[in-house]
Backbone as XML, in Angstrom:
<?xml version="1.0"?>
<chain id="A" units="angstrom">
  <residue number="1" name="MET">
    <atom name="N" x="-13.903" y="-1.512" z="0.784"/>
    <atom name="CA" x="-12.707" y="-1.560" z="1.544"/>
    <atom name="C" x="-12.309" y="-3.078" z="1.653"/>
  </residue>
  <residue number="2" name="LYS">
    <atom name="N" x="-11.032" y="-3.340" z="1.403"/>
    <atom name="CA" x="-10.585" y="-4.706" z="1.526"/>
    <atom name="C" x="-9.350" y="-4.772" z="2.399"/>
  </residue>
  <residue number="3" name="ARG">
    <atom name="N" x="-9.191" y="-5.780" z="3.113"/>
    <atom name="CA" x="-8.075" y="-5.961" z="4.001"/>
    <atom name="C" x="-7.132" y="-7.120" z="3.535"/>
  </residue>
  <residue number="4" name="TYR">
    <atom name="N" x="-5.830" y="-6.902" z="3.503"/>
    <atom name="CA" x="-4.926" y="-7.957" z="3.046"/>
    <atom name="C" x="-3.775" y="-8.134" z="4.101"/>
  </residue>
  <residue number="5" name="ASP">
    <atom name="N" x="-3.636" y="-9.453" z="4.495"/>
    <atom name="CA" x="-2.546" y="-9.727" z="5.443"/>
    <atom name="C" x="-1.302" y="-10.311" z="4.667"/>
  </residue>
  <residue number="6" name="LEU">
    <atom name="N" x="-0.355" y="-9.449" z="4.638"/>
    <atom name="CA" x="0.966" y="-9.853" z="3.929"/>
    <atom name="C" x="2.068" y="-10.156" z="4.888"/>
  </residue>
  <residue number="7" name="ARG">
    <atom name="N" x="1.742" y="-10.362" z="6.179"/>
    <atom name="CA" x="2.760" y="-10.631" z="7.153"/>
    <atom name="C" x="3.617" y="-11.860" z="6.765"/>
  </residue>
  <residue number="8" name="HIS">
    <atom name="N" x="2.986" y="-12.869" z="6.217"/>
    <atom name="CA" x="3.688" y="-14.095" z="5.911"/>
    <atom name="C" x="4.804" y="-13.906" z="4.879"/>
  </residue>
  <residue number="9" name="LEU">
    <atom name="N" x="4.804" y="-12.772" z="4.169"/>
    <atom name="CA" x="5.802" y="-12.477" z="3.180"/>
    <atom name="C" x="7.003" y="-11.741" z="3.708"/>
  </residue>
  <residue number="10" name="HIS">
    <atom name="N" x="6.955" y="-11.399" z="4.961"/>
    <atom name="CA" x="8.025" y="-10.630" z="5.722"/>
    <atom name="C" x="8.432" y="-9.445" z="4.860"/>
  </residue>
  <residue number="11" name="ASP">
    <atom name="N" x="9.686" y="-9.244" z="4.470"/>
    <atom name="CA" x="10.152" y="-8.075" z="3.809"/>
    <atom name="C" x="9.875" y="-8.092" z="2.262"/>
  </residue>
  <residue number="12" name="ASP">
    <atom name="N" x="9.322" y="-9.132" z="1.791"/>
    <atom name="CA" x="9.066" y="-9.365" z="0.308"/>
    <atom name="C" x="7.648" y="-9.155" z="-0.058"/>
  </residue>
  <residue number="13" name="PHE">
    <atom name="N" x="6.993" y="-8.178" z="0.576"/>
    <atom name="CA" x="5.577" y="-7.977" z="0.386"/>
    <atom name="C" x="5.228" y="-6.972" z="-0.734"/>
  </residue>
  <residue number="14" name="TYR">
    <atom name="N" x="6.159" y="-6.191" z="-1.208"/>
    <atom name="CA" x="5.917" y="-5.091" z="-2.134"/>
    <atom name="C" x="5.292" y="-5.536" z="-3.436"/>
  </residue>
  <residue number="15" name="THR">
    <atom name="N" x="5.825" y="-6.533" z="-4.079"/>
    <atom name="CA" x="5.322" y="-7.082" z="-5.367"/>
    <atom name="C" x="3.835" y="-7.496" z="-5.216"/>
  </residue>
  <residue number="16" name="ARG">
    <atom name="N" x="3.623" y="-8.297" z="-4.118"/>
    <atom name="CA" x="2.291" y="-8.771" z="-3.930"/>
    <atom name="C" x="1.292" y="-7.589" z="-3.590"/>
  </residue>
  <residue number="17" name="MET">
    <atom name="N" x="1.734" y="-6.682" z="-2.888"/>
    <atom name="CA" x="0.892" y="-5.512" z="-2.518"/>
    <atom name="C" x="0.564" y="-4.768" z="-3.853"/>
  </residue>
  <residue number="18" name="GLY">
    <atom name="N" x="1.528" y="-4.527" z="-4.677"/>
    <atom name="CA" x="1.301" y="-3.879" z="-5.968"/>
    <atom name="C" x="0.269" y="-4.642" z="-6.780"/>
  </residue>
  <residue number="19" name="GLU">
    <atom name="N" x="0.447" y="-5.965" z="-6.882"/>
    <atom name="CA" x="-0.497" y="-6.841" z="-7.652"/>
    <atom name="C" x="-1.829" y="-6.637" z="-7.127"/>
  </residue>
  <residue number="20" name="LEU">
    <atom name="N" x="-2.040" y="-6.691" z="-5.821"/>
    <atom name="CA" x="-3.397" y="-6.624" z="-5.235"/>
    <atom name="C" x="-4.039" y="-5.270" z="-5.465"/>
  </residue>
  <residue number="21" name="ILE">
    <atom name="N" x="-3.249" y="-4.198" z="-5.464"/>
    <atom name="CA" x="-3.786" y="-2.847" z="-5.707"/>
    <atom name="C" x="-4.270" y="-2.748" z="-7.158"/>
  </residue>
  <residue number="22" name="GLU">
    <atom name="N" x="-3.411" y="-3.269" z="-8.051"/>
    <atom name="CA" x="-3.707" y="-3.163" z="-9.504"/>
    <atom name="C" x="-4.821" y="-4.064" z="-9.907"/>
  </residue>
  <residue number="23" name="SER">
    <atom name="N" x="-4.932" y="-5.281" z="-9.396"/>
    <atom name="CA" x="-5.864" y="-6.322" z="-9.860"/>
    <atom name="C" x="-7.098" y="-6.486" z="-8.963"/>
  </residue>
  <residue number="24" name="ASP">
    <atom name="N" x="-7.023" y="-6.149" z="-7.710"/>
    <atom name="CA" x="-8.131" y="-6.559" z="-6.785"/>
    <atom name="C" x="-8.897" y="-5.338" z="-6.267"/>
  </residue>
  <residue number="25" name="LEU">
    <atom name="N" x="-8.291" y="-4.167" z="-6.333"/>
    <atom name="CA" x="-9.005" y="-2.957" z="-5.893"/>
    <atom name="C" x="-9.625" y="-2.260" z="-7.150"/>
  </residue>
  <residue number="26" name="LYS">
    <atom name="N" x="-10.806" y="-1.698" z="-6.948"/>
    <atom name="CA" x="-11.382" y="-0.849" z="-7.962"/>
    <atom name="C" x="-10.866" y="0.562" z="-7.754"/>
  </residue>
  <residue number="27" name="VAL">
    <atom name="N" x="-10.927" y="1.349" z="-8.814"/>
    <atom name="CA" x="-10.584" y="2.810" z="-8.673"/>
    <atom name="C" x="-11.449" y="3.451" z="-7.591"/>
  </residue>
  <residue number="28" name="GLY">
    <atom name="N" x="-10.840" y="4.132" z="-6.691"/>
    <atom name="CA" x="-11.533" y="4.814" z="-5.612"/>
    <atom name="C" x="-11.688" y="3.942" z="-4.339"/>
  </residue>
  <residue number="29" name="GLU">
    <atom name="N" x="-11.384" y="2.656" z="-4.516"/>
    <atom name="CA" x="-11.552" y="1.765" z="-3.397"/>
    <atom name="C" x="-10.293" y="1.741" z="-2.485"/>
  </residue>
  <residue number="30" name="VAL">
    <atom name="N" x="-10.515" y="1.459" z="-1.221"/>
    <atom name="CA" x="-9.406" y="1.520" z="-0.199"/>
    <atom name="C" x="-8.999" y="0.082" z="0.145"/>
  </residue>
  <residue number="31" name="GLY">
    <atom name="N" x="-7.677" y="-0.081" z="0.244"/>
    <atom name="CA" x="-7.141" y="-1.315" z="0.678"/>
    <atom name="C" x="-6.319" y="-1.150" z="1.983"/>
  </residue>
  <residue number="32" name="ILE">
    <atom name="N" x="-6.478" y="-2.045" z="2.915"/>
    <atom name="CA" x="-5.656" y="-2.011" z="4.132"/>
    <atom name="C" x="-4.717" y="-3.198" z="4.061"/>
  </residue>
  <residue number="33" name="PHE">
    <atom name="N" x="-3.442" y="-2.840" z="4.197"/>
    <atom name="CA" x="-2.374" y="-3.861" z="4.036"/>
    <atom name="C" x="-1.617" y="-3.962" z="5.357"/>
  </residue>
  <residue number="34" name="LEU">
    <atom name="N" x="-1.564" y="-5.210" z="5.861"/>
    <atom name="CA" x="-0.895" y="-5.458" z="7.078"/>
    <atom name="C" x="0.455" y="-6.185" z="6.745"/>
  </residue>
  <residue number="35" name="PHE">
    <atom name="N" x="1.544" y="-5.712" z="7.247"/>
    <atom name="CA" x="2.850" y="-6.371" z="6.957"/>
    <atom name="C" x="3.708" y="-6.283" z="8.206"/>
  </residue>
  <residue number="36" name="GLU">
    <atom name="N" x="4.730" y="-7.157" z="8.176"/>
    <atom name="CA" x="5.713" y="-7.244" z="9.279"/>
    <atom name="C" x="6.722" y="-6.160" z="9.150"/>
  </residue>
  <residue number="37" name="VAL">
    <atom name="N" x="7.063" y="-5.413" z="10.152"/>
    <atom name="CA" x="7.945" y="-4.282" z="10.075"/>
    <atom name="C" x="9.382" y="-4.662" z="9.948"/>
  </residue>
  <residue number="38" name="GLY">
    <atom name="N" x="9.945" y="-5.517" z="10.683"/>
    <atom name="CA" x="11.391" y="-5.850" z="10.573"/>
    <atom name="C" x="12.243" y="-4.710" z="11.040"/>
  </residue>
  <residue number="39" name="ASP">
    <atom name="N" x="13.028" y="-4.148" z="10.196"/>
    <atom name="CA" x="13.982" y="-3.085" z="10.588"/>
    <atom name="C" x="13.440" y="-1.665" z="10.345"/>
  </residue>
  <residue number="40" name="TYR">
    <atom name="N" x="12.121" y="-1.448" z="10.078"/>
    <atom name="CA" x="11.500" y="-0.217" z="9.875"/>
    <atom name="C" x="11.851" y="0.464" z="8.503"/>
  </residue>
  <residue number="41" name="SER">
    <atom name="N" x="12.778" y="-0.102" z="7.767"/>
    <atom name="CA" x="13.019" y="0.543" z="6.419"/>
    <atom name="C" x="11.748" y="0.259" z="5.542"/>
  </residue>
  <residue number="42" name="SER">
    <atom name="N" x="11.068" y="-0.807" z="5.776"/>
    <atom name="CA" x="9.981" y="-1.155" z="4.935"/>
    <atom name="C" x="8.829" y="-0.155" z="5.031"/>
  </residue>
  <residue number="43" name="ILE">
    <atom name="N" x="8.834" y="0.661" z="6.036"/>
    <atom name="CA" x="7.736" y="1.626" z="6.223"/>
    <atom name="C" x="7.945" y="2.754" z="5.171"/>
  </residue>
  <residue number="44" name="GLN">
    <atom name="N" x="9.110" y="3.268" z="5.125"/>
    <atom name="CA" x="9.387" y="4.342" z="4.098"/>
    <atom name="C" x="9.314" y="3.778" z="2.713"/>
  </residue>
  <residue number="45" name="LYS">
    <atom name="N" x="9.843" y="2.563" z="2.499"/>
    <atom name="CA" x="9.838" y="1.902" z="1.208"/>
    <atom name="C" x="8.451" y="1.671" z="0.666"/>
  </residue>
  <residue number="46" name="SER">
    <atom name="N" x="7.485" y="1.296" z="1.603"/>
    <atom name="CA" x="6.104" y="1.104" z="1.200"/>
    <atom name="C" x="5.451" y="2.370" z="0.834"/>
  </residue>
  <residue number="47" name="ALA">
    <atom name="N" x="5.793" y="3.458" z="1.484"/>
    <atom name="CA" x="5.187" y="4.749" z="1.185"/>
    <atom name="C" x="5.672" y="5.225" z="-0.249"/>
  </residue>
  <residue number="48" name="ASP">
    <atom name="N" x="7.028" y="5.054" z="-0.450"/>
    <atom name="CA" x="7.639" y="5.365" z="-1.730"/>
    <atom name="C" x="6.980" y="4.517" z="-2.844"/>
  </residue>
  <residue number="49" name="PHE">
    <atom name="N" x="6.811" y="3.213" z="-2.556"/>
    <atom name="CA" x="6.264" y="2.285" z="-3.542"/>
    <atom name="C" x="4.888" y="2.705" z="-4.042"/>
  </residue>
  <residue number="50" name="ILE">
    <atom name="N" x="4.066" y="3.022" z="-3.025"/>
    <atom name="CA" x="2.656" y="3.462" z="-3.310"/>
    <atom name="C" x="2.690" y="4.690" z="-4.256"/>
  </residue>
  <residue number="51" name="LYS">
    <atom name="N" x="3.494" y="5.648" z="-3.858"/>
    <atom name="CA" x="3.669" y="6.920" z="-4.652"/>
    <atom name="C" x="4.100" y="6.619" z="-6.017"/>
  </residue>
  <residue number="52" name="GLU">
    <atom name="N" x="5.074" y="5.743" z="-6.240"/>
    <atom name="CA" x="5.482" y="5.288" z="-7.535"/>
    <atom name="C" x="4.497" y="4.690" z="-8.348"/>
  </residue>
  <residue number="53" name="LEU">
    <atom name="N" x="3.587" y="3.919" z="-7.714"/>
    <atom name="CA" x="2.483" y="3.267" z="-8.450"/>
    <atom name="C" x="1.448" y="4.350" z="-8.846"/>
  </residue>
  <residue number="54" name="GLY">
    <atom name="N" x="1.464" y="5.499" z="-8.244"/>
    <atom name="CA" x="0.519" y="6.554" z="-8.531"/>
    <atom name="C" x="-0.790" y="6.514" z="-7.748"/>
  </residue>
  <residue number="55" name="HIS">
    <atom name="N" x="-0.742" y="5.847" z="-6.594"/>
    <atom name="CA" x="-1.894" y="5.733" z="-5.738"/>
    <atom name="C" x="-1.743" y="6.588" z="-4.466"/>
  </residue>
  <residue number="56" name="GLU">
    <atom name="N" x="-2.762" y="6.696" z="-3.656"/>
    <atom name="CA" x="-2.745" y="7.545" z="-2.521"/>
    <atom name="C" x="-2.555" y="6.806" z="-1.245"/>
  </residue>
  <residue number="57" name="LEU">
    <atom name="N" x="-1.484" y="7.136" z="-0.460"/>
    <atom name="CA" x="-1.324" y="6.551" z="0.881"/>
    <atom name="C" x="-2.100" y="7.425" z="1.808"/>
  </residue>
  <residue number="58" name="MET">
    <atom name="N" x="-3.133" y="6.849" z="2.402"/>
    <atom name="CA" x="-4.025" y="7.537" z="3.291"/>
    <atom name="C" x="-3.590" y="7.538" z="4.707"/>
  </residue>
  <residue number="59" name="ASN">
    <atom name="N" x="-2.942" y="6.441" z="5.121"/>
    <atom name="CA" x="-2.575" y="6.245" z="6.571"/>
    <atom name="C" x="-1.517" y="5.218" z="6.642"/>
  </residue>
  <residue number="60" name="SER">
    <atom name="N" x="-0.659" y="5.333" z="7.651"/>
    <atom name="CA" x="0.381" y="4.362" z="7.955"/>
    <atom name="C" x="0.601" y="4.396" z="9.436"/>
  </residue>
  <residue number="61" name="LEU">
    <atom name="N" x="0.332" y="3.222" z="10.101"/>
    <atom name="CA" x="0.459" y="3.254" z="11.584"/>
    <atom name="C" x="0.912" y="1.830" z="12.066"/>
  </residue>
  <residue number="62" name="LYS">
    <atom name="N" x="1.410" y="1.942" z="13.245"/>
    <atom name="CA" x="1.916" y="0.719" z="13.937"/>
    <atom name="C" x="0.719" y="-0.049" z="14.474"/>
  </residue>
  <residue number="63" name="PHE">
    <atom name="N" x="0.615" y="-1.309" z="14.124"/>
    <atom name="CA" x="-0.482" y="-2.089" z="14.511"/>
    <atom name="C" x="-0.296" y="-2.763" z="15.904"/>
  </residue>
  <residue number="64" name="ASN">
    <atom name="N" x="0.943" y="-3.303" z="16.055"/>
    <atom name="CA" x="1.341" y="-3.853" z="17.383"/>
    <atom name="C" x="2.885" y="-3.803" z="17.361"/>
  </residue>
  <residue number="65" name="GLU">
    <atom name="N" x="3.498" y="-4.621" z="18.183"/>
    <atom name="CA" x="5.000" y="-4.550" z="18.324"/>
    <atom name="C" x="5.739" y="-4.911" z="16.991"/>
  </residue>
  <residue number="66" name="VAL">
    <atom name="N" x="5.188" y="-5.742" z="16.151"/>
    <atom name="CA" x="5.967" y="-6.185" z="14.948"/>
    <atom name="C" x="5.168" y="-5.957" z="13.616"/>
  </residue>
  <residue number="67" name="ASP">
    <atom name="N" x="3.958" y="-5.466" z="13.738"/>
    <atom name="CA" x="3.232" y="-5.387" z="12.522"/>
    <atom name="C" x="2.838" y="-3.851" z="12.191"/>
  </residue>
  <residue number="68" name="TRP">
    <atom name="N" x="2.762" y="-3.569" z="10.940"/>
    <atom name="CA" x="2.419" y="-2.217" z="10.461"/>
    <atom name="C" x="1.210" y="-2.350" z="9.546"/>
  </residue>
  <residue number="69" name="THR">
    <atom name="N" x="0.431" y="-1.274" z="9.533"/>
    <atom name="CA" x="-0.727" y="-1.194" z="8.659"/>
    <atom name="C" x="-0.661" y="0.025" z="7.795"/>
  </residue>
  <residue number="70" name="ILE">
    <atom name="N" x="-0.909" y="-0.113" z="6.451"/>
    <atom name="CA" x="-1.001" y="1.117" z="5.631"/>
    <atom name="C" x="-2.378" y="1.036" z="4.923"/>
  </residue>
  <residue number="71" name="VAL">
    <atom name="N" x="-2.883" y="2.152" z="4.739"/>
    <atom name="CA" x="-4.204" y="2.368" z="4.023"/>
    <atom name="C" x="-3.982" y="3.015" z="2.724"/>
  </residue>
  <residue number="72" name="VAL">
    <atom name="N" x="-4.369" y="2.370" z="1.619"/>
    <atom name="CA" x="-4.104" y="2.868" z="0.296"/>
    <atom name="C" x="-5.429" y="3.054" z="-0.512"/>
  </residue>
  <residue number="73" name="LYS">
    <atom name="N" x="-5.502" y="4.161" z="-1.088"/>
    <atom name="CA" x="-6.689" y="4.400" z="-2.034"/>
    <atom name="C" x="-6.190" y="4.244" z="-3.497"/>
  </residue>
  <residue number="74" name="LYS">
    <atom name="N" x="-6.879" y="3.400" z="-4.258"/>
    <atom name="CA" x="-6.523" y="3.310" z="-5.651"/>
    <atom name="C" x="-6.975" y="4.461" z="-6.432"/>
  </residue>
  <residue number="75" name="VAL">
    <atom name="N" x="-6.040" y="5.062" z="-7.181"/>
    <atom name="CA" x="-6.397" y="6.242" z="-7.943"/>
    <atom name="C" x="-6.384" y="5.911" z="-9.481"/>
  </residue>
  <residue number="76" name="ASP">
    <atom name="N" x="-7.314" y="6.575" z="-10.098"/>
    <atom name="CA" x="-7.392" y="6.371" z="-11.561"/>
    <atom name="C" x="-6.193" y="7.118" z="-12.240"/>
  </residue>
  <residue number="77" name="LYS">
    <atom name="N" x="-5.324" y="6.362" z="-12.848"/>
    <atom name="CA" x="-4.043" y="6.920" z="-13.306"/>
    <atom name="C" x="-4.254" y="8.013" z="-14.410"/>
  </residue>
  <residue number="78" name="LYS">
    <atom name="N" x="-5.341" y="7.878" z="-15.174"/>
    <atom name="CA" x="-5.643" y="8.912" z="-16.193"/>
    <atom name="C" x="-5.947" y="10.211" z="-15.541"/>
  </residue>
  <residue number="79" name="ILE">
    <atom name="N" x="-6.763" y="10.176" z="-14.447"/>
    <atom name="CA" x="-7.202" y="11.365" z="-13.775"/>
    <atom name="C" x="-5.938" y="11.938" z="-13.006"/>
  </residue>
  <residue number="80" name="ALA">
    <atom name="N" x="-5.186" y="11.091" z="-12.417"/>
    <atom name="CA" x="-3.993" y="11.583" z="-11.702"/>
    <atom name="C" x="-3.061" y="12.316" z="-12.609"/>
  </residue>
  <residue number="81" name="LYS">
    <atom name="N" x="-2.808" y="11.793" z="-13.828"/>
    <atom name="CA" x="-1.862" y="12.449" z="-14.800"/>
    <atom name="C" x="-2.449" y="13.728" z="-15.196"/>
  </residue>
  <residue number="82" name="SER">
    <atom name="N" x="-3.748" y="13.823" z="-15.446"/>
    <atom name="CA" x="-4.351" y="15.135" z="-15.894"/>
    <atom name="C" x="-4.249" y="16.176" z="-14.761"/>
  </residue>
  <residue number="83" name="GLU">
    <atom name="N" x="-4.256" y="15.763" z="-13.492"/>
    <atom name="CA" x="-4.225" y="16.732" z="-12.414"/>
    <atom name="C" x="-2.762" y="17.234" z="-12.195"/>
  </residue>
  <residue number="84" name="ASP">
    <atom name="N" x="-1.781" y="16.339" z="-12.588"/>
    <atom name="CA" x="-0.328" y="16.718" z="-12.476"/>
    <atom name="C" x="0.086" y="17.747" z="-13.450"/>
  </residue>
  <residue number="85" name="GLY">
    <atom name="N" x="-0.702" y="17.958" z="-14.508"/>
    <atom name="CA" x="-0.341" y="19.082" z="-15.319"/>
    <atom name="C" x="-0.372" y="18.774" z="-16.787"/>
  </residue>
</chain>
């Protein structure tokens, strides 16, 4: 399990989060990403982004008044594709 603080990126954290999932997490490993909420649209966008990447969003919760935490499990894309059909 690894923790990443992306609050300093404000609303522009998606690209960096994707890079970290793809390059820094091992298949089956969990990453905890902390980001700044802003107008709350980033919460749904982050869930959609994780789904588009083909990984599993395990949890999404409010950390404090301005920060949000999501927990992502890196999925082996070959296995995920074979399970889809």
